[in-house]
Structure formats: structure tokens, C-alpha cells
C-alpha positions, 0 to 999 in steps of 0.5 A: 355037600350043600348045593349053592342054593341050599348054602345061600338059603342057610346063610340068609336064614341064619342072618334073619333068624339066628336059629337054634336049629336049622336044616336045609334039605335039597329034595330035588332028586325026589322030584326029577321029571315032575312039574317044576324040575328045571334040571338044575338039581336045585328046584325043591327044598325043605327048611326046618328051622327053630328060632325065638323069632317065631314065639307067639307067631302064627304058622302062616306068618312064620312062613311069610317071614321065611319067604321074605328073608329068602327074597327072590329064591322062592318062586324064582330060583326055587320051584317048591319050598316046604317049611317047618318053622317052630319056636323053641320048646314046640 
């Protein structure tokens, strides 16, 4: 079952990038008791996304695009976000 923040992240990324593949993983349990663990169970996530929107775009700019699409989630409601963004065929 997806947590509320994971669901929201997936919805925002679907809307922004129309991905051909998207997996949002809640990694919070692996970071329990570490820095940034706020006890909510929704503090650490990994996003794996494939989209044509990333063709010809640098890795850094892909991360910026994803952070913009997620609005206030990174840094406000999510402590840590690992991003693996690729274009089709990569």
C-alpha cells in the first residue's frame, strides 16, 4: 500500500512527465532513528522515473525538473529524496 506522500509524489510526477516507467519507493523504515527521521514513516524516498522529457537533458537538470514538479515536498515534508531519472533507451 502506498503512503499518502508516495501517492502524491506519483500523481505529481505522472502529471508533469507522463513517464513510461515510474516507481516511488518509501525508504523511511531503513532510516528509522537517523537524521531526518521525523517519526512519520514518510521521510525518505527513492524515485525511479523514465520519461521522454529527459531526452538530451543533463542528470543535474533532470533532478531539478523533478524537484520543481514535486513543489514543497522535498525539503519540507520529505527529508531525503534519491532520484534515478532516465530517458527511454538509456
